[in-house]
VOMARGU-415069 format. One record per atom (N, C-alpha, C, O): residue in one letter; chain; atom name; z, x negated, y. Coordinates in nm, 3 decimals. Atoms other than C-alpha are relative to their C-alpha. Example, Ala and Ser with C-alpha at 12.3 -4.5 7.8 and 13.67 -1.06 7.14 Angstrom:
% VOMARGU-415069
   rest   kette   atom        up      east     north
      A       A      N     0.000    -0.089    -0.119
      A       A     CA     0.780    -1.230    -0.450
      A       A      C     0.000    -0.090     0.120
      A       A      O     0.066    -0.194     0.118
      S       A      N    -0.006     0.082    -0.119
      S       A     CA     0.714    -1.367    -0.106
      S       A      C     0.073     0.077     0.109
      S       A      O     0.090     0.026     0.220
END
This chain:
% VOMARGU-415069
   rest   kette   atom        up      east     north
      M       A      N     0.044    -0.002    -0.164
      M       A     CA     0.043     5.685    12.700
      M       A      C     0.189    -0.092     0.076
      M       A      O     0.192    -0.215     0.083
      Q       A      N    -0.126     0.049    -0.004
      Q       A     CA     0.431     5.591    12.804
      Q       A      C     0.015    -0.107    -0.006
      Q       A      O    -0.044    -0.138    -0.110
      M       A      N    -0.041     0.101     0.033
      M       A     CA     0.547     5.256    12.825
      M       A      C     0.153     0.022    -0.060
      M       A      O     0.206     0.133    -0.067
      S       A      N    -0.175    -0.016     0.065
      S       A     CA     0.940     5.165    12.655
      S       A      C     0.039     0.013     0.173
      S       A      O    -0.008    -0.004     0.285
      D       A      N    -0.084     0.070    -0.147
      D       A     CA     1.232     5.167    12.875
      D       A      C     0.069    -0.135    -0.020
      D       A      O     0.154    -0.183     0.054
      D       A      N    -0.027     0.184    -0.053
      D       A     CA     1.286     4.801    12.812
      D       A      C    -0.149    -0.002     0.079
      D       A      O    -0.109    -0.001     0.196
      L       A      N     0.115     0.055    -0.034
      L       A     CA     0.912     4.743    12.931
      L       A      C     0.002     0.039     0.126
      L       A      O    -0.033    -0.043     0.211
      E       A      N     0.015    -0.069    -0.117
      E       A     CA     0.947     5.006    13.220
      E       A      C     0.138    -0.120     0.113
      E       A      O     0.121    -0.204     0.201
      A       A      N    -0.058     0.192    -0.104
      A       A     CA     1.248     4.743    13.380
      A       A      C     0.017    -0.027     0.022
      A       A      O     0.103    -0.040     0.108
      R       A      N     0.088     0.131    -0.054
      R       A     CA     1.027     4.465    13.328
      R       A      C    -0.085     0.010     0.132
      R       A      O    -0.084    -0.056     0.236
      F       A      N     0.044    -0.098    -0.147
      F       A     CA     0.835     4.662    13.571
      F       A      C     0.070     0.011     0.112
      F       A      O     0.088    -0.079     0.195
      N       A      N    -0.193     0.028    -0.119
      N       A     CA     1.149     4.784    13.806
      N       A      C    -0.006    -0.106     0.066
      N       A      O    -0.035    -0.102     0.186
      Q       A      N    -0.065     0.084    -0.034
      Q       A     CA     1.244     4.433    13.817
      Q       A      C    -0.147    -0.012     0.106
      Q       A      O    -0.142     0.030     0.221
      Q       A      N     0.092     0.001    -0.083
      Q       A     CA     0.844     4.340    13.932
      Q       A      C     0.054     0.037     0.059
      Q       A      O     0.157    -0.030     0.056
      I       A      N     0.036    -0.194    -0.100
      I       A     CA     0.874     4.669    14.182
      I       A      C     0.089    -0.088     0.126
      I       A      O     0.040    -0.118     0.235
      T       A      N    -0.042     0.065    -0.043
      T       A     CA     1.177     4.478    14.298
      T       A      C    -0.044    -0.144     0.086
      T       A      O    -0.066    -0.152     0.207
      L       A      N     0.064     0.093     0.022
      L       A     CA     1.065     4.161    14.289
      L       A      C    -0.053    -0.036     0.143
      L       A      O     0.008    -0.089     0.237
      E       A      N    -0.026    -0.064    -0.102
      E       A     CA     0.839     4.253    14.522
      E       A      C    -0.050     0.017     0.123
      E       A      O    -0.148    -0.029     0.182
      F       A      N    -0.027     0.010    -0.068
      F       A     CA     0.975     4.401    14.760
      F       A      C     0.125    -0.105     0.110
      F       A      O     0.151    -0.115     0.230
      E       A      N    -0.103     0.146    -0.108
      E       A     CA     1.261     4.077    14.817
      E       A      C    -0.179    -0.088     0.082
      E       A      O    -0.185    -0.118     0.201
      A       A      N     0.097     0.089    -0.064
      A       A     CA     0.892     3.882    14.883
      A       A      C    -0.093     0.050     0.161
      A       A      O    -0.142     0.009     0.267
      S       A      N    -0.013    -0.124    -0.189
      S       A     CA     0.832     4.150    15.165
      S       A      C     0.100    -0.067     0.070
      S       A      O     0.110    -0.102     0.188
      A       A      N    -0.210     0.070    -0.110
      A       A     CA     1.170     4.009    15.306
      A       A      C    -0.002    -0.114     0.024
      A       A      O     0.035    -0.130     0.140
      V       A      N     0.074     0.140     0.029
      V       A     CA     1.082     3.706    15.275
      V       A      C    -0.015    -0.060     0.120
      V       A      O     0.043    -0.118     0.212
      Y       A      N     0.121     0.015    -0.133
      Y       A     CA     0.784     3.692    15.464
      Y       A      C     0.046     0.027     0.106
      Y       A      O     0.038    -0.065     0.188
      R       A      N    -0.037    -0.080    -0.123
      R       A     CA     0.927     3.916    15.737
      R       A      C     0.073    -0.066     0.030
      R       A      O     0.085    -0.067     0.152
      Q       A      N    -0.151     0.067    -0.073
      Q       A     CA     1.240     3.693    15.773
      Q       A      C    -0.145    -0.158    -0.014
      Q       A      O    -0.113    -0.268    -0.058
      L       A      N     0.082     0.197    -0.004
      L       A     CA     0.925     3.357    15.792
      L       A      C    -0.093     0.044     0.072
      L       A      O    -0.167    -0.046     0.112
      A       A      N     0.028    -0.103    -0.093
      A       A     CA     0.782     3.584    15.983
      A       A      C     0.083    -0.055     0.180
      A       A      O     0.046    -0.121     0.277
      I       A      N    -0.121    -0.021    -0.064
      I       A     CA     1.071     3.601    16.198
      I       A      C     0.003    -0.151     0.090
      I       A      O     0.002    -0.143     0.213
      E       A      N     0.000     0.167     0.044
      E       A     CA     1.077     3.203    16.205
      E       A      C    -0.056    -0.066     0.086
      E       A      O     0.004    -0.150     0.153
      M       A      N     0.093     0.019    -0.011
      M       A     CA     0.800     3.146    16.315
      M       A      C    -0.013     0.083     0.190
      M       A      O     0.000     0.008     0.287
      D       A      N    -0.031     0.003    -0.115
      D       A     CA     0.799     3.343    16.635
      D       A      C     0.110    -0.051     0.073
      D       A      O     0.079    -0.054     0.192
      V       A      N    -0.084     0.001    -0.050
      V       A     CA     1.084     3.257    16.742
      V       A      C    -0.017    -0.186     0.034
      V       A      O     0.056    -0.236     0.120
      R       A      N     0.071     0.047    -0.015
      R       A     CA     0.934     2.971    16.744
      R       A      C    -0.123    -0.020     0.096
      R       A      O    -0.230    -0.077     0.073
      D       A      N     0.191    -0.015     0.008
      D       A     CA     0.652     3.009    16.911
      D       A      C    -0.129    -0.028    -0.112
      D       A      O    -0.199    -0.129    -0.108
      L       A      N     0.145    -0.045     0.092
      L       A     CA     0.371     3.082    16.656
      L       A      C     0.021     0.121    -0.043
      L       A      O     0.074     0.183    -0.135
      P       A      N     0.046    -0.099     0.045
      P       A     CA     0.279     3.318    16.677
      P       A      C    -0.095     0.057    -0.146
      P       A      O    -0.104     0.132    -0.243
      G       A      N     0.168    -0.037     0.128
      G       A     CA    -0.045     3.299    16.490
      G       A      C     0.052    -0.013    -0.106
      G       A      O     0.002     0.064    -0.187
      A       A      N    -0.032     0.021     0.137
      A       A     CA     0.188     3.150    16.169
      A       A      C     0.043     0.157    -0.002
      A       A      O    -0.017     0.246    -0.063
      G       A      N    -0.028    -0.128     0.027
      G       A     CA     0.417     3.456    16.251
      G       A      C    -0.082     0.145    -0.045
      G       A      O    -0.046     0.203    -0.147
      A       A      N     0.090    -0.049     0.062
      A       A     CA     0.135     3.705    16.228
      A       A      C    -0.062    -0.055    -0.138
      A       A      O    -0.133    -0.151    -0.110
      W       A      N     0.107     0.091     0.185
      W       A     CA    -0.034     3.565    15.873
      W       A      C     0.162     0.045    -0.082
      W       A      O     0.161     0.131    -0.170
      L       A      N    -0.173    -0.038     0.064
      L       A     CA     0.371     3.611    15.749
      L       A      C    -0.043     0.127     0.039
      L       A      O    -0.135     0.178    -0.024
      R       A      N     0.012    -0.173    -0.009
      R       A     CA     0.351     3.951    15.861
      R       A      C    -0.128     0.097    -0.120
      R       A      O    -0.142     0.161    -0.224
      H       A      N     0.135    -0.070     0.160
      H       A     CA     0.035     4.070    15.679
      H       A      C     0.052    -0.052    -0.090
      H       A      O     0.051     0.023    -0.187
      Q       A      N    -0.018    -0.014     0.146
      Q       A     CA     0.170     3.904    15.418
      Q       A      C     0.114     0.056    -0.075
      Q       A      O     0.130     0.021    -0.192
      A       A      N    -0.171    -0.044    -0.029
      A       A     CA     0.550     4.102    15.439
      A       A      C    -0.105     0.148    -0.084
      A       A      O    -0.074     0.185    -0.197
      D       A      N    -0.003    -0.076     0.038
      D       A     CA     0.304     4.406    15.408
      D       A      C    -0.092     0.030    -0.084
      D       A      O    -0.108     0.151    -0.103
      E       A      N    -0.005     0.046     0.081
      E       A     CA     0.115     4.277    15.153
      E       A      C     0.058     0.045    -0.134
      E       A      O     0.049     0.138    -0.214
      E       A      N    -0.098    -0.011     0.117
      E       A     CA     0.331     4.222    14.921
      E       A      C     0.013     0.169    -0.013
      E       A      O    -0.026     0.194    -0.127
      I       A      N    -0.056    -0.183     0.011
      I       A     CA     0.434     4.690    14.958
      I       A      C    -0.080     0.028    -0.029
      I       A      O    -0.063     0.112    -0.118
      V       A      N     0.053    -0.003     0.090
      V       A     CA     0.130     4.693    14.870
      V       A      C    -0.016    -0.052    -0.134
      V       A      O    -0.090     0.009    -0.212
      H       A      N    -0.054     0.117     0.185
      H       A     CA     0.188     4.489    14.539
      H       A      C     0.131     0.146    -0.008
      H       A      O     0.114     0.268    -0.017
      A       A      N    -0.070    -0.106     0.076
      A       A     CA     0.458     4.695    14.460
      A       A      C     0.009     0.152     0.021
      A       A      O     0.091     0.222    -0.038
      N       A      N     0.055    -0.124     0.026
      N       A     CA     0.312     5.021    14.552
      N       A      C    -0.072     0.012    -0.175
      N       A      O    -0.041     0.080    -0.274
      K       A      N     0.082     0.028     0.149
      K       A     CA     0.070     4.920    14.250
      K       A      C     0.068    -0.006    -0.084
      K       A      O     0.016     0.049    -0.180
      F       A      N    -0.095    -0.019     0.070
      F       A     CA     0.337     4.891    14.072
      F       A      C     0.092     0.115    -0.006
      F       A      O     0.135     0.134    -0.120
      I       A      N    -0.063    -0.114    -0.012
      I       A     CA     0.525     5.186    14.149
      I       A      C    -0.153     0.156    -0.046
      I       A      O    -0.132     0.254    -0.118
      D       A      N     0.145    -0.102     0.108
      D       A     CA     0.145     5.423    14.039
      D       A      C     0.009    -0.035    -0.048
      D       A      O     0.093     0.040    -0.099
      H       A      N     0.061     0.069     0.143
      H       A     CA     0.084     5.221    13.763
      H       A      C     0.130     0.045    -0.030
      H       A      O     0.067    -0.021    -0.112
      L       A      N    -0.093    -0.037     0.059
      L       A     CA     0.427     5.347    13.651
      L       A      C     0.058     0.179     0.033
      L       A      O     0.096     0.262    -0.049
      V       A      N     0.056    -0.193    -0.066
      V       A     CA     0.425     5.724    13.811
      V       A      C    -0.093     0.053    -0.096
      V       A      O    -0.117     0.158    -0.155
      D       A      N     0.202    -0.130     0.067
      D       A     CA     0.085     5.778    13.658
      D       A      C    -0.017    -0.012    -0.146
      D       A      O    -0.114     0.042    -0.200
      R       A      N    -0.050     0.051     0.132
      R       A     CA     0.218     5.638    13.301
      R       A      C     0.135     0.116     0.029
      R       A      O     0.240     0.081    -0.024
      E       A      N    -0.134    -0.062     0.030
      E       A     CA     0.489     5.888    13.342
      E       A      C     0.169    -0.061    -0.047
      E       A      O     0.261    -0.038    -0.126
      N       A      N    -0.149     0.122     0.024
      N       A     CA     0.778     5.638    13.353
      N       A      C     0.085     0.046     0.143
      N       A      O     0.082     0.160     0.190
      H       A      N    -0.084    -0.118    -0.088
      H       A     CA     1.028     5.681    13.644
      H       A      C     0.027    -0.201     0.107
      H       A      O     0.097    -0.298     0.076
      P       A      N     0.002     0.146    -0.125
      P       A     CA     0.984     5.350    13.966
      P       A      C     0.121     0.018     0.046
      P       A      O     0.165     0.122     0.095
      K       A      N    -0.132    -0.020    -0.123
      K       A     CA     1.322     5.236    14.112
      K       A      C    -0.068    -0.160     0.046
      K       A      O    -0.148    -0.252     0.029
      I       A      N    -0.005     0.156    -0.105
      I       A     CA     1.402     4.995    14.353
      I       A      C     0.127    -0.032    -0.087
      I       A      O     0.192     0.061    -0.135
      A       A      N    -0.122     0.011    -0.034
      A       A     CA     1.693     4.799    14.276
      A       A      C     0.075    -0.102     0.110
      A       A      O     0.014    -0.138     0.211
      D       A      N    -0.021     0.047    -0.195
      D       A     CA     1.927     4.604    14.553
      D       A      C    -0.092    -0.100     0.030
      D       A      O    -0.105    -0.173    -0.068
      I       A      N     0.030     0.103    -0.082
      I       A     CA     1.738     4.368    14.755
      I       A      C     0.113    -0.129     0.101
      I       A      O     0.184    -0.138     0.202
      A       A      N    -0.124     0.106    -0.192
      A       A     CA     1.927     4.063    14.941
      A       A      C    -0.078    -0.016     0.083
      A       A      O    -0.201    -0.023     0.087
      A       A      N     0.114     0.078    -0.128
      A       A     CA     1.844     3.961    15.248
      A       A      C     0.005    -0.101    -0.017
      A       A      O     0.099    -0.156    -0.075
      P       A      N     0.100     0.094     0.022
      P       A     CA     1.602     3.680    15.277
      P       A      C     0.111    -0.204     0.065
      P       A      O     0.148    -0.241     0.176
      K       A      N    -0.006     0.124    -0.004
      K       A     CA     1.728     3.292    15.223
      K       A      C    -0.042    -0.092     0.017
      K       A      O    -0.039    -0.168    -0.080
      V       A      N     0.067     0.085    -0.021
      V       A     CA     1.556     3.065    15.385
      V       A      C     0.028    -0.037     0.047
      V       A      O     0.126     0.008     0.107
      A       A      N    -0.117     0.059    -0.115
      A       A     CA     1.631     2.792    15.588
      A       A      C    -0.183    -0.115     0.060
      A       A      O    -0.238    -0.196    -0.014
      V       A      N     0.103     0.043    -0.141
      V       A     CA     1.314     2.656    15.880
      V       A      C    -0.017    -0.049     0.040
      V       A      O     0.090    -0.077    -0.014
      D       A      N     0.007     0.163    -0.075
      D       A     CA     1.261     2.381    16.051
      D       A      C    -0.127     0.038     0.105
      D       A      O    -0.139     0.031     0.227
      S       A      N     0.111     0.095    -0.041
      S       A     CA     0.926     2.372    16.074
      S       A      C    -0.104     0.112    -0.030
      S       A      O    -0.062     0.219    -0.075
      M       A      N     0.146    -0.082     0.050
      M       A     CA     0.562     2.552    16.013
      M       A      C     0.055    -0.016    -0.156
      M       A      O     0.108     0.063    -0.234
      Q       A      N     0.028     0.032     0.100
      Q       A     CA     0.543     2.338    15.749
      Q       A      C     0.149     0.026    -0.125
      Q       A      O     0.186    -0.019    -0.233
      T       A      N    -0.218    -0.046     0.097
      T       A     CA     0.937     2.474    15.590
      T       A      C    -0.085     0.076    -0.013
      T       A      O    -0.155     0.088    -0.114
      A       A      N     0.043    -0.217     0.044
      A       A     CA     0.801     2.840    15.648
      A       A      C    -0.105    -0.017    -0.110
      A       A      O    -0.042     0.014    -0.211
      F       A      N     0.087     0.010     0.039
      F       A     CA     0.469     2.777    15.455
      F       A      C     0.075    -0.125    -0.115
      F       A      O    -0.024    -0.174    -0.168
      E       A      N    -0.043     0.028     0.141
      E       A     CA     0.673     2.577    15.158
      E       A      C     0.068     0.116    -0.031
      E       A      O     0.020     0.206    -0.099
      A       A      N    -0.064    -0.147     0.008
      A       A     CA     0.895     2.840    15.157
      A       A      C    -0.047     0.107    -0.076
      A       A      O     0.032     0.166    -0.150
      A       A      N     0.098    -0.111     0.007
      A       A     CA     0.626     3.095    15.080
      A       A      C    -0.046    -0.072    -0.135
      A       A      O    -0.026    -0.021    -0.245
      L       A      N     0.063     0.056     0.088
      L       A     CA     0.465     2.865    14.872
      L       A      C     0.190     0.035    -0.151
      L       A      O     0.165     0.079    -0.263
      A       A      N     0.000    -0.001     0.071
      A       A     CA     0.752     2.881    14.675
      A       A      C     0.087     0.098    -0.098
      A       A      O     0.130     0.105    -0.213
      H       A      N     0.001    -0.155     0.128
      H       A     CA     0.833     3.248    14.646
      H       A      C    -0.078     0.076    -0.044
      H       A      O    -0.048     0.186    -0.090
      E       A      N     0.148    -0.007     0.036
      E       A     CA     0.446     3.263    14.574
      E       A      C     0.065    -0.017    -0.152
      E       A      O     0.098     0.068    -0.235
      Q       A      N    -0.041     0.002     0.171
      Q       A     CA     0.555     3.095    14.250
      Q       A      C     0.139     0.087    -0.072
      Q       A      O     0.148     0.136    -0.185
      K       A      N    -0.069    -0.111     0.079
      K       A     CA     0.849     3.290    14.195
      K       A      C    -0.046     0.090    -0.119
      K       A      O    -0.045     0.059    -0.238
      V       A      N     0.101    -0.101    -0.011
      V       A     CA     0.661     3.604    14.147
      V       A      C    -0.146    -0.040    -0.099
      V       A      O    -0.172     0.035    -0.194
      S       A      N     0.041     0.048     0.151
      S       A     CA     0.399     3.418    13.920
      S       A      C    -0.019     0.005    -0.085
      S       A      O    -0.108     0.034    -0.165
      A       A      N    -0.029     0.031     0.146
      A       A     CA     0.564     3.340    13.704
      A       A      C     0.102     0.109    -0.066
      A       A      O     0.134     0.083    -0.182
      S       A      N    -0.056    -0.122     0.031
      S       A     CA     0.775     3.684    13.661
      S       A      C    -0.136     0.065     0.006
      S       A      O    -0.132     0.161     0.083
      I       A      N     0.147    -0.079    -0.090
      I       A     CA     0.418     3.816    13.723
      I       A      C    -0.026    -0.076    -0.237
      I       A      O     0.025    -0.022    -0.335
      R       A      N    -0.010     0.055     0.110
      R       A     CA     0.320     3.572    13.379
      R       A      C     0.101     0.003    -0.161
      R       A      O     0.095    -0.029    -0.280
      D       A      N    -0.068    -0.074     0.152
      D       A     CA     0.597     3.729    13.191
      D       A      C     0.087     0.164    -0.012
      D       A      O     0.172     0.215    -0.086
      L       A      N     0.028    -0.104    -0.016
      L       A     CA     0.591     4.029    13.292
      L       A      C    -0.085     0.071    -0.142
      L       A      O    -0.040     0.135    -0.237
      V       A      N     0.133     0.107     0.122
      V       A     CA     0.208     3.943    13.069
      V       A      C     0.072     0.001    -0.093
      V       A      O     0.015     0.075    -0.174
      R       A      N     0.080     0.020     0.141
      R       A     CA     0.322     3.878    12.777
      R       A      C     0.192     0.021    -0.006
      R       A      O     0.275    -0.058    -0.050
      A       A      N    -0.078    -0.183     0.097
      A       A     CA     0.609     4.188    12.723
      A       A      C    -0.013     0.081    -0.043
      A       A      O     0.058     0.152    -0.114
      A       A      N     0.084    -0.071    -0.070
      A       A     CA     0.311     4.349    12.827
      A       A      C    -0.016     0.060    -0.213
      A       A      O     0.014     0.163    -0.274
      E       A      N     0.053    -0.004     0.039
      E       A     CA     0.152     4.216    12.517
      E       A      C     0.103     0.008    -0.125
      E       A      O     0.056     0.066    -0.224
      A       A      N    -0.130    -0.027     0.082
      A       A     CA     0.469     4.222    12.302
      A       A      C    -0.004     0.067    -0.022
      A       A      O     0.031     0.091    -0.138
      A       A      N    -0.013    -0.076     0.038
      A       A     CA     0.422     4.496    12.343
      A       A      C    -0.039     0.089    -0.072
      A       A      O     0.005     0.194    -0.118
      G       A      N     0.194    -0.123    -0.036
      G       A     CA     0.089     4.644    12.304
      G       A      C     0.016     0.064     0.060
      G       A      O     0.058     0.177     0.035
      D       A      N     0.007    -0.109    -0.064
      D       A     CA     0.063     4.758    12.566
      D       A      C    -0.077     0.018     0.057
      D       A      O    -0.032     0.054     0.167
      L       A      N     0.088     0.041    -0.052
      L       A     CA    -0.212     4.735    12.676
      L       A      C    -0.054     0.077     0.119
      L       A      O    -0.144     0.029     0.187
      D       A      N     0.040    -0.112    -0.108
      D       A     CA    -0.256     5.036    12.930
      D       A      C     0.033    -0.086     0.124
      D       A      O    -0.013    -0.075     0.237
      S       A      N     0.012     0.133    -0.173
      S       A     CA    -0.143     4.727    13.178
      S       A      C    -0.043    -0.105    -0.001
      S       A      O    -0.018    -0.192     0.083
      R       A      N     0.129     0.125     0.004
      R       A     CA    -0.389     4.486    13.074
      R       A      C    -0.067    -0.002     0.191
      R       A      O    -0.038    -0.075     0.286
      P       A      N     0.071    -0.025    -0.137
      P       A     CA    -0.611     4.612    13.391
      P       A      C     0.088    -0.081     0.098
      P       A      O     0.074    -0.186     0.161
      L       A      N    -0.139    -0.020    -0.156
      L       A     CA    -0.304     4.629    13.633
      L       A      C     0.031    -0.170    -0.001
      L       A      O     0.061    -0.224     0.106
      L       A      N    -0.090     0.128    -0.037
      L       A     CA    -0.190     4.248    13.542
      L       A      C    -0.068    -0.106     0.003
      L       A      O    -0.032    -0.222     0.023
      N       A      N     0.065     0.114    -0.008
      N       A     CA    -0.473     4.094    13.521
      N       A      C    -0.062    -0.018     0.080
      N       A      O    -0.105    -0.133     0.084
      W       A      N    -0.043    -0.036    -0.115
      W       A     CA    -0.534     4.198    13.817
      W       A      C     0.108    -0.095     0.112
      W       A      O     0.062    -0.190     0.175
      F       A      N    -0.095     0.062    -0.004
      F       A     CA    -0.165     4.089    13.945
      F       A      C    -0.065    -0.206     0.001
      F       A      O    -0.099    -0.293     0.081
      L       A      N     0.089     0.204    -0.024
      L       A     CA    -0.296     3.706    13.804
      L       A      C    -0.105    -0.040     0.006
      L       A      O    -0.147    -0.126    -0.072
      D       A      N     0.145     0.053    -0.037
      D       A     CA    -0.618     3.667    13.947
      D       A      C     0.093     0.033     0.163
      D       A      O     0.095    -0.050     0.254
      E       A      N    -0.081     0.070    -0.189
      E       A     CA    -0.378     3.759    14.306
      E       A      C     0.045    -0.170     0.036
      E       A      O     0.009    -0.278     0.083
      Q       A      N    -0.080     0.146     0.057
      Q       A     CA    -0.163     3.508    14.230
      Q       A      C    -0.028    -0.129    -0.009
      Q       A      O     0.055    -0.219    -0.005
      I       A      N     0.043     0.162     0.035
      I       A     CA    -0.425     3.198    14.167
      I       A      C    -0.008     0.091     0.139
      I       A      O     0.070     0.186     0.131
      E       A      N     0.054     0.020    -0.104
      E       A     CA    -0.542     3.266    14.502
      E       A      C     0.090     0.006     0.137
      E       A      O     0.054    -0.048     0.242
      E       A      N    -0.073     0.044    -0.035
      E       A     CA    -0.208     3.333    14.653
      E       A      C     0.046    -0.167     0.057
      E       A      O     0.030    -0.253     0.143
      E       A      N    -0.023     0.162     0.020
      E       A     CA    -0.079     3.040    14.575
      E       A      C    -0.110    -0.072     0.059
      E       A      O    -0.075    -0.103     0.173
      S       A      N     0.042     0.112    -0.071
      S       A     CA    -0.395     2.800    14.671
      S       A      C    -0.006     0.091     0.105
      S       A      O    -0.021     0.178     0.019
      T       A      N    -0.001    -0.034    -0.177
      T       A     CA    -0.402     2.968    15.023
      T       A      C     0.108    -0.022     0.069
      T       A      O     0.073    -0.064     0.180
      V       A      N    -0.069     0.016    -0.032
      V       A     CA    -0.095     2.938    15.114
      V       A      C     0.015    -0.202    -0.026
      V       A      O     0.073    -0.263     0.063
      S       A      N    -0.081     0.141     0.046
      S       A     CA    -0.048     2.525    14.936
      S       A      C    -0.161    -0.050     0.065
      S       A      O    -0.175    -0.172     0.074
      E       A      N     0.106     0.025    -0.175
      E       A     CA    -0.432     2.538    15.220
      E       A      C     0.072    -0.029     0.084
      E       A      O     0.091    -0.137     0.141
      I       A      N    -0.086     0.001    -0.172
      I       A     CA    -0.226     2.616    15.490
      I       A      C     0.102    -0.094     0.021
      I       A      O     0.127    -0.134     0.135
      I       A      N    -0.088     0.120     0.030
      I       A     CA     0.049     2.351    15.344
      I       A      C    -0.075    -0.107     0.067
      I       A      O    -0.065    -0.136     0.186
      G       A      N     0.138     0.101    -0.018
      G       A     CA    -0.248     2.080    15.331
      G       A      C    -0.038     0.014     0.114
      G       A      O    -0.129    -0.068     0.119
      R       A      N     0.119    -0.017    -0.126
      R       A     CA    -0.400     2.152    15.657
      R       A      C     0.148     0.017     0.127
      R       A      O     0.114     0.042     0.243
      I       A      N    -0.130     0.008    -0.111
      I       A     CA     0.010     2.150    15.870
      I       A      C     0.036    -0.180    -0.085
      I       A      O     0.083    -0.274    -0.021
      K       A      N    -0.021     0.170     0.064
      K       A     CA     0.050     1.796    15.651
      K       A      C    -0.062    -0.059     0.098
      K       A      O     0.005    -0.119     0.182
      I       A      N     0.142     0.035    -0.077
      I       A     CA    -0.308     1.707    15.834
      I       A      C     0.020    -0.002     0.135
      I       A      O    -0.033    -0.079     0.215
      T       A      N    -0.018    -0.011    -0.172
      T       A     CA    -0.199     1.798    16.164
      T       A      C     0.111    -0.039     0.021
      T       A      O     0.145    -0.016     0.137
      G       A      N    -0.174     0.091    -0.049
      G       A     CA     0.180     1.605    16.158
      G       A      C    -0.001     0.083     0.111
      G       A      O    -0.046     0.195     0.134
      D       A      N    -0.038    -0.028    -0.122
      D       A     CA     0.298     1.608    16.472
      D       A      C    -0.073     0.050     0.159
      D       A      O    -0.022     0.051     0.271
      D       A      N     0.056     0.059    -0.111
      D       A     CA     0.023     1.638    16.693
      D       A      C    -0.030     0.145     0.118
      D       A      O    -0.095     0.234     0.063
      G       A      N    -0.038    -0.151    -0.070
      G       A     CA     0.050     1.948    16.951
      G       A      C    -0.035     0.083    -0.014
      G       A      O     0.031     0.182    -0.045
      P       A      N     0.178    -0.058    -0.014
      P       A     CA    -0.338     2.082    16.973
      P       A      C    -0.003    -0.031    -0.059
      P       A      O    -0.076    -0.130    -0.059
      G       A      N     0.106     0.024     0.048
      G       A     CA    -0.364     2.064    16.709
      G       A      C     0.082     0.132    -0.175
      G       A      O     0.044     0.202    -0.269
      L       A      N    -0.132    -0.126     0.030
      L       A     CA    -0.035     2.275    16.569
      L       A      C    -0.068     0.071     0.071
      L       A      O    -0.165     0.077    -0.004
      I       A      N    -0.056    -0.092    -0.067
      I       A     CA    -0.088     2.522    16.828
      I       A      C    -0.208     0.037    -0.044
      I       A      O    -0.251     0.147    -0.010
      R       A      N     0.149    -0.055     0.047
      R       A     CA    -0.521     2.535    16.681
      R       A      C     0.054     0.081    -0.103
      R       A      O     0.028     0.202    -0.107
      L       A      N     0.030    -0.063     0.122
      L       A     CA    -0.398     2.601    16.341
      L       A      C     0.108     0.159     0.079
      L       A      O     0.078     0.278     0.082
      D       A      N    -0.064    -0.099    -0.063
      D       A     CA    -0.166     2.824    16.507
      D       A      C    -0.054     0.123     0.010
      D       A      O    -0.002     0.228    -0.028
      E       A      N     0.075    -0.106    -0.058
      E       A     CA    -0.457     3.028    16.655
      E       A      C    -0.060     0.031    -0.113
      E       A      O    -0.084     0.151    -0.111
      D       A      N     0.144    -0.043     0.160
      D       A     CA    -0.693     3.059    16.297
      D       A      C     0.145    -0.011    -0.079
      D       A      O     0.128    -0.074    -0.184
      L       A      N    -0.071    -0.091     0.113
      L       A     CA    -0.377     3.170    16.118
      L       A      C     0.018     0.166     0.013
      L       A      O     0.041     0.255    -0.069
      A       A      N    -0.064    -0.095    -0.037
      A       A     CA    -0.323     3.429    16.363
      A       A      C    -0.154     0.092     0.027
      A       A      O    -0.140     0.183     0.108
      S       A      N     0.055    -0.082    -0.024
      S       A     CA    -0.708     3.585    16.344
      S       A      C    -0.021     0.095    -0.155
      S       A      O    -0.088     0.197    -0.172
      R       A      N    -0.029    -0.024     0.207
      R       A     CA    -0.639     3.648    15.909
      R       A      C     0.039     0.161     0.045
      R       A      O     0.137     0.215     0.097
      P       A      N     0.014    -0.132    -0.032
      P       A     CA    -0.797     4.002    15.918
      P       A      C     0.140     0.157    -0.024
      P       A      O     0.214     0.148    -0.123
      V       A      N    -0.111    -0.054     0.015
      V       A     CA    -0.538     4.276    15.928
      V       A      C    -0.026     0.081    -0.038
      V       A      O    -0.138     0.131    -0.028
      A       A      N     0.034    -0.111     0.089
      A       A     CA    -0.435     4.546    15.697
      A       A      C     0.049     0.058     0.023
      A       A      O     0.127     0.006     0.103
      S       A      N    -0.101    -0.141     0.091
      S       A     CA    -0.252     4.898    15.612
      S       A      C     0.096    -0.011    -0.045
      S       A      O     0.142     0.027     0.063
      T       A      N    -0.132    -0.009     0.060
      T       A     CA     0.108     4.870    15.416
      T       A      C    -0.115     0.121    -0.078
      T       A      O    -0.041     0.220    -0.083
      E       A      N    -0.008    -0.132     0.039
      E       A     CA    -0.078     5.149    15.264
      E       A      C    -0.156    -0.045    -0.098
      E       A      O    -0.202     0.018    -0.193
      D       A      N     0.150     0.002     0.043
      D       A     CA    -0.437     4.979    15.185
      D       A      C     0.009    -0.048    -0.154
      D       A      O     0.088    -0.133    -0.194
      S       A      N     0.026     0.024     0.117
      S       A     CA    -0.516     4.953    14.862
      S       A      C    -0.037    -0.070    -0.077
      S       A      O    -0.010    -0.091    -0.195
      D       A      N     0.110     0.064     0.124
      D       A     CA    -0.786     4.749    14.788
      D       A      C     0.045    -0.153     0.052
      D       A      O    -0.042    -0.238     0.070
      D       A      N    -0.080     0.173    -0.021
      D       A     CA    -0.529     4.394    14.883
      D       A      C     0.014     0.012    -0.123
      D       A      O     0.067    -0.078    -0.188
END
């Protein structure tokens, strides 16, 4: 049941990346808040919380298998934001980085013959498709809105309507 040291190290890298994603989303939320876009800020804060839930799923998986989860150093997020569009483009770029990392983790688990990780990793593969699609849709709506102030405010209000869940909500 316990995974190899190499696979454990790869899972720990993913845990760290999930916490890094949370920090990136939190910084993007700050950038939206200082631009008086509270709906986008709230959406991004919720996303930051969701990334912690994702890290917890990996942590729980390691603990359940008698492995030792470890969080490595997390650098301060470096995001260059000058608009709602660049904030969500930065979010999409980070989601794509996470998706690539999860696909690499799937390959590593398969190479190690680790069948016990398959359900968790399949969930994350599906989740990442949804994450990238959602952020891409928001970017598309921002592009349609363009520089239209009232349209941007309406989009911001729509983003604020996202249901809020706790970081301890494991169903996310």
